[in-house]
Structure formats: structure tokens, C-alpha cells
PLY file of the C-alpha trace (Angstrom):
ply
format ascii 1.0
element vertex 264
property float x
property float y
property float z
element edge 263
property int vertex1
property int vertex2
end_header
-15.07 -29.96 -29.93
-13.81 -30.05 -33.50
-14.73 -26.49 -35.44
-15.15 -27.35 -39.41
-14.86 -24.41 -41.43
-13.62 -21.77 -39.84
-10.36 -21.59 -37.74
-7.79 -18.39 -39.21
-9.93 -15.29 -38.32
-8.79 -11.43 -38.98
-10.70 -8.89 -36.95
-11.14 -5.46 -38.76
-11.50 -2.84 -35.93
-10.25 -2.55 -32.66
-13.62 -0.81 -31.20
-16.52 -1.84 -28.56
-17.90 -4.39 -30.82
-14.49 -5.56 -32.31
-12.75 -5.93 -28.52
-15.93 -8.30 -27.50
-15.73 -10.38 -30.10
-11.87 -11.08 -30.07
-11.87 -11.39 -26.62
-15.14 -13.82 -26.47
-13.19 -15.52 -29.38
-9.58 -15.72 -27.84
-11.34 -17.43 -24.78
-13.32 -20.07 -26.85
-9.82 -21.84 -27.49
-11.21 -22.63 -30.95
-10.20 -20.34 -33.69
-6.87 -18.62 -33.80
-7.27 -14.56 -34.24
-4.11 -14.00 -36.23
-4.17 -10.22 -36.69
-5.99 -7.00 -35.80
-6.23 -4.49 -38.13
-6.89 -0.79 -37.08
-6.97 2.64 -38.62
-4.29 3.62 -35.38
-1.64 1.20 -34.64
-1.65 2.12 -31.07
-5.63 0.76 -30.87
-4.65 -2.58 -32.95
-1.53 -3.10 -30.68
-3.34 -2.56 -27.45
-6.43 -5.13 -28.90
-3.74 -7.70 -30.03
-1.91 -7.79 -26.74
-4.87 -8.57 -24.91
-5.15 -12.05 -26.71
-1.82 -12.47 -28.45
-2.33 -11.65 -32.12
-0.23 -9.76 -34.40
-1.67 -6.19 -35.85
-1.53 -3.78 -38.12
-2.66 -0.25 -39.16
-2.25 -0.94 -43.22
-4.97 -2.42 -44.61
-2.86 -3.42 -47.52
-0.86 -5.30 -45.29
-4.13 -7.71 -44.31
-3.06 -11.32 -44.00
-5.24 -12.73 -47.33
-5.54 -16.22 -46.72
-7.46 -16.42 -42.97
-11.00 -18.07 -43.00
-12.90 -15.28 -41.95
-12.69 -11.77 -41.96
-15.09 -9.65 -39.27
-15.22 -6.05 -40.17
-16.27 -4.62 -37.01
-15.78 -1.01 -38.20
-18.11 2.10 -38.02
-20.82 2.20 -40.14
-19.59 4.96 -42.28
-15.96 3.23 -43.03
-17.31 -0.26 -43.89
-17.30 0.60 -47.97
-13.24 2.57 -47.86
-12.38 -1.00 -45.93
-14.03 -3.37 -48.74
-12.13 -0.69 -51.15
-8.87 -0.92 -49.86
-8.78 -4.59 -48.19
-6.66 -6.76 -50.45
-8.34 -9.61 -51.96
-8.58 -12.71 -49.35
-9.56 -16.27 -49.80
-12.28 -16.38 -46.93
-15.56 -15.49 -45.90
-16.08 -11.74 -45.52
-18.76 -10.04 -43.32
-19.42 -6.93 -41.33
-21.54 -6.49 -37.99
-23.80 -3.49 -38.43
-27.56 -3.17 -37.99
-27.94 -1.60 -40.89
-25.39 -1.63 -44.05
-27.30 -4.30 -46.36
-26.00 -6.89 -47.47
-24.95 -6.46 -50.61
-22.70 -3.79 -49.97
-19.95 -6.76 -50.71
-20.65 -6.89 -54.33
-17.80 -6.35 -56.47
-15.59 -7.14 -53.84
-15.84 -10.49 -52.90
-17.55 -13.35 -53.81
-17.80 -15.20 -50.23
-19.68 -12.76 -47.53
-22.46 -12.27 -44.97
-23.24 -10.51 -41.69
-22.69 -11.34 -38.36
-24.70 -8.94 -36.03
-24.92 -9.32 -32.74
-27.66 -7.71 -31.23
-25.92 -5.74 -27.62
-24.85 -2.40 -26.42
-20.72 -3.17 -26.73
-18.58 -0.52 -24.74
-14.76 -0.87 -24.00
-15.78 0.06 -20.50
-17.55 -3.39 -20.04
-16.49 -5.74 -22.14
-19.04 -8.67 -23.24
-16.94 -11.42 -22.24
-19.86 -14.26 -22.67
-22.03 -13.92 -25.65
-24.25 -17.39 -24.79
-27.28 -15.36 -24.10
-26.11 -12.48 -27.02
-28.88 -13.15 -29.99
-27.04 -12.86 -33.43
-28.51 -12.74 -36.24
-27.01 -13.86 -39.95
-27.06 -13.41 -43.60
-25.34 -14.47 -46.22
-25.13 -14.68 -50.06
-25.59 -18.23 -50.19
-26.61 -21.70 -48.19
-23.33 -22.50 -48.11
-21.82 -19.44 -46.18
-24.97 -19.23 -44.27
-24.77 -22.66 -43.37
-21.05 -21.77 -42.41
-22.14 -18.81 -40.56
-24.55 -20.50 -38.40
-22.19 -22.46 -37.36
-19.72 -20.27 -36.30
-22.22 -17.95 -34.21
-23.22 -21.63 -32.58
-20.39 -21.40 -30.77
-21.00 -17.81 -29.42
-24.48 -17.95 -29.00
-27.42 -19.70 -27.96
-29.60 -17.86 -30.11
-28.71 -17.69 -33.63
-31.39 -16.33 -35.95
-31.62 -15.78 -40.08
-32.68 -12.78 -41.10
-33.01 -10.15 -44.23
-31.33 -7.08 -44.70
-34.72 -5.19 -44.34
-35.35 -6.75 -41.04
-32.31 -6.08 -39.98
-32.80 -2.97 -40.11
-36.02 -2.40 -38.55
-34.28 -4.26 -35.58
-31.60 -1.99 -35.71
-34.11 1.16 -34.99
-35.60 -0.58 -32.44
-32.79 -1.19 -30.83
-31.71 2.18 -31.39
-35.23 3.01 -29.31
-34.71 0.52 -26.94
-31.10 1.27 -25.64
-29.24 4.42 -26.99
-32.53 6.50 -26.31
-32.74 5.11 -23.11
-29.43 5.27 -21.91
-29.55 8.93 -23.51
-32.79 9.81 -20.99
-31.08 7.78 -17.82
-27.73 10.41 -18.70
-30.11 13.25 -18.83
-31.99 12.25 -15.96
-28.80 11.85 -13.58
-27.56 15.59 -15.10
-30.62 16.64 -13.26
-30.51 15.10 -9.78
-26.32 16.20 -10.51
-27.28 19.97 -10.99
-29.79 19.85 -8.08
-27.15 18.06 -5.76
-29.59 15.08 -5.51
-28.25 11.48 -4.65
-28.14 9.91 -8.23
-28.40 6.79 -6.85
-31.99 7.38 -5.71
-32.97 6.81 -9.05
-31.85 2.61 -9.55
-34.62 1.19 -7.73
-36.93 3.19 -10.15
-34.95 2.34 -13.46
-34.89 -1.24 -12.48
-38.42 -1.69 -11.73
-38.78 0.03 -14.98
-37.09 -2.14 -17.04
-38.57 -5.11 -14.87
-41.83 -4.17 -15.45
-41.55 -3.54 -19.42
-39.98 -7.19 -19.74
-42.57 -8.62 -17.71
-45.54 -7.69 -19.75
-45.95 -8.58 -23.63
-46.07 -4.81 -24.57
-44.60 -2.04 -22.22
-47.17 0.12 -23.63
-49.61 -2.09 -21.04
-47.33 -0.36 -18.26
-47.27 2.98 -19.37
-47.32 5.80 -16.24
-46.91 9.04 -15.68
-48.58 12.53 -15.93
-49.18 12.28 -20.05
-50.69 9.10 -20.20
-52.99 10.58 -17.23
-53.60 13.65 -19.35
-52.64 15.48 -16.49
-51.72 18.89 -17.89
-50.96 21.22 -14.63
-47.98 18.63 -13.94
-46.97 18.75 -17.34
-46.88 22.51 -17.17
-45.03 22.63 -13.89
-42.39 20.13 -15.82
-42.13 22.53 -18.92
-41.15 25.56 -16.53
-38.89 23.60 -14.51
-37.06 22.91 -17.51
-37.36 26.58 -19.00
-33.81 27.30 -18.63
-32.51 24.35 -20.43
-34.27 24.35 -23.74
-32.32 21.07 -25.05
-34.41 18.89 -22.22
-37.55 20.68 -22.73
-37.71 19.95 -26.15
-36.82 16.14 -25.44
-39.90 16.49 -22.11
-42.31 17.95 -24.67
-41.53 15.91 -28.02
-41.99 12.60 -25.67
-45.10 13.61 -23.48
-46.86 15.22 -26.76
-46.13 11.47 -28.25
-47.72 9.22 -25.55
-50.30 11.97 -25.11
-51.40 11.16 -28.84
-50.78 7.69 -28.42
-52.20 6.58 -25.35
-55.05 9.44 -24.75
-57.38 8.32 -28.32
0 1
1 2
2 3
3 4
4 5
5 6
6 7
7 8
8 9
9 10
10 11
11 12
12 13
13 14
14 15
15 16
16 17
17 18
18 19
19 20
20 21
21 22
22 23
23 24
24 25
25 26
26 27
27 28
28 29
29 30
30 31
31 32
32 33
33 34
34 35
35 36
36 37
37 38
38 39
39 40
40 41
41 42
42 43
43 44
44 45
45 46
46 47
47 48
48 49
49 50
50 51
51 52
52 53
53 54
54 55
55 56
56 57
57 58
58 59
59 60
60 61
61 62
62 63
63 64
64 65
65 66
66 67
67 68
68 69
69 70
70 71
71 72
72 73
73 74
74 75
75 76
76 77
77 78
78 79
79 80
80 81
81 82
82 83
83 84
84 85
85 86
86 87
87 88
88 89
89 90
90 91
91 92
92 93
93 94
94 95
95 96
96 97
97 98
98 99
99 100
100 101
101 102
102 103
103 104
104 105
105 106
106 107
107 108
108 109
109 110
110 111
111 112
112 113
113 114
114 115
115 116
116 117
117 118
118 119
119 120
120 121
121 122
122 123
123 124
124 125
125 126
126 127
127 128
128 129
129 130
130 131
131 132
132 133
133 134
134 135
135 136
136 137
137 138
138 139
139 140
140 141
141 142
142 143
143 144
144 145
145 146
146 147
147 148
148 149
149 150
150 151
151 152
152 153
153 154
154 155
155 156
156 157
157 158
158 159
159 160
160 161
161 162
162 163
163 164
164 165
165 166
166 167
167 168
168 169
169 170
170 171
171 172
172 173
173 174
174 175
175 176
176 177
177 178
178 179
179 180
180 181
181 182
182 183
183 184
184 185
185 186
186 187
187 188
188 189
189 190
190 191
191 192
192 193
193 194
194 195
195 196
196 197
197 198
198 199
199 200
200 201
201 202
202 203
203 204
204 205
205 206
206 207
207 208
208 209
209 210
210 211
211 212
212 213
213 214
214 215
215 216
216 217
217 218
218 219
219 220
220 221
221 222
222 223
223 224
224 225
225 226
226 227
227 228
228 229
229 230
230 231
231 232
232 233
233 234
234 235
235 236
236 237
237 238
238 239
239 240
240 241
241 242
242 243
243 244
244 245
245 246
246 247
247 248
248 249
249 250
250 251
251 252
252 253
253 254
254 255
255 256
256 257
257 258
258 259
259 260
260 261
261 262
262 263
């Protein structure tokens, strides 16, 4: 399959998102990842070694004649990257869910956003993006068309949204992913502290997620003592957590939110 517009790519970053994107693009064999940049040379070298690319830890040494520059760094580093990158000829995108499109103004004329809605970890690299929703935004229709075609070779689910919609999506994603994972970590800690087998929770976790995905609104299948207004159980749980004030605060905050939203 011939790829139009984009062939040579520079990846700015070597973290979770950058690693998954770089490995996926490399395995497609359609693109040339000509350079990896990272603030830490050893990180750039490590990722470049996996995909057979050049690497650098000097933004001033970034190649300037690539077709696409993917900035996949923490949100608070994006503007610094733009300040110290040389002027480049290709399209520049970031992968953030919360940083607005207009962050590029004054730095480049061809820019956009390529936001994959997924959780990324180096320990479990996502090699297949085909089912990962990718949300795009661009400065003009030409860049949008190029990004749409490019994203379409990564995923069958490509959607155009604006900055505010993307921010809303990112906030929802934090609730659906990051907070849920943290709560699972809290539950795991309770099991471990009380010398219980953490695997006993696995069927409950799977059924909870599967059930939530099987209905239009997870609120319709909410269970537990808070929705039953079972104050006896809530108070016993609070007593159990009395020696763990941080976990108690989370428990009471979430229970109060459920009480307020489901018992009107």
C-alpha cells in the first residue's frame, strides 16, 4: 500500500506513548522513523535500538526535513520542546488529551493533534493500534486530511474533534482509567496487608468491567452499600479504615458521591 504525504517521521519522546507509537509504526513497514529524541540520551538510544533509528538528546540536532514530527512528551514539556526545536518543514503534532491546538501558534504553520485514547505503559507496549480510537485536530483542512490518512493506517477508529471535546474526553478517561486503576491498587494493598490472595478479586474485577460495558450507562448497574443506603456497613468499613486515613478519605468521598447521586 502506498502511503501519501507522510513517509519520514521523527518521534520526540521516549516514554509510554512514544514507545508504543514508534514500535507500531516500525512494524507497519510503511514509514521510516528517522530519529528518536529524548531528554535522556540513554532512553533515546534504547528506543532507537529497538526500531533501528538514529537518536539524539539535543533538540537543536533534530532533523528538519521529516514529513511528520510526533511530540509525545509530558504535557508540561511540550512548550519547551517547541521553543528549542529548530524550524522544521513537516507537520508537527502532539499526542496530549488536554493541551490545546493553539499551543503551536508562533512556532510552526503546519500542526495538529494526534490523540490516541488508550492507557500506555512500557511494561505492556500496545503493538496493535487497530482498535485504539485516535482523535485528530488540525490547523487547516489540508493538515487534517493528511493526519486522517495517517491515523487511518494505525487504527480503524479515527475521529475529528475540537480542543474542548478532547479535554472533556481526557477528563472522562482519567476517571475511567487512572482512577479505576488506582482504586484497584488500593484494593490490592488491602488484600496484601491482610494476607489475602489478591487473585480472589479477579472474577469480581472482570465482571464489574464487563457489566459496565454491557449497558448504556454504568449507573444502571451500580451496586454496593452506598446505593443501598446501608449506613451500618458504611460505618463498619469506615472503622476498618480508621488507621488508614488516606484510604478512608477516598472511601467516604466516593460513598458520599454515590449517596448523593443515587438516592435522590
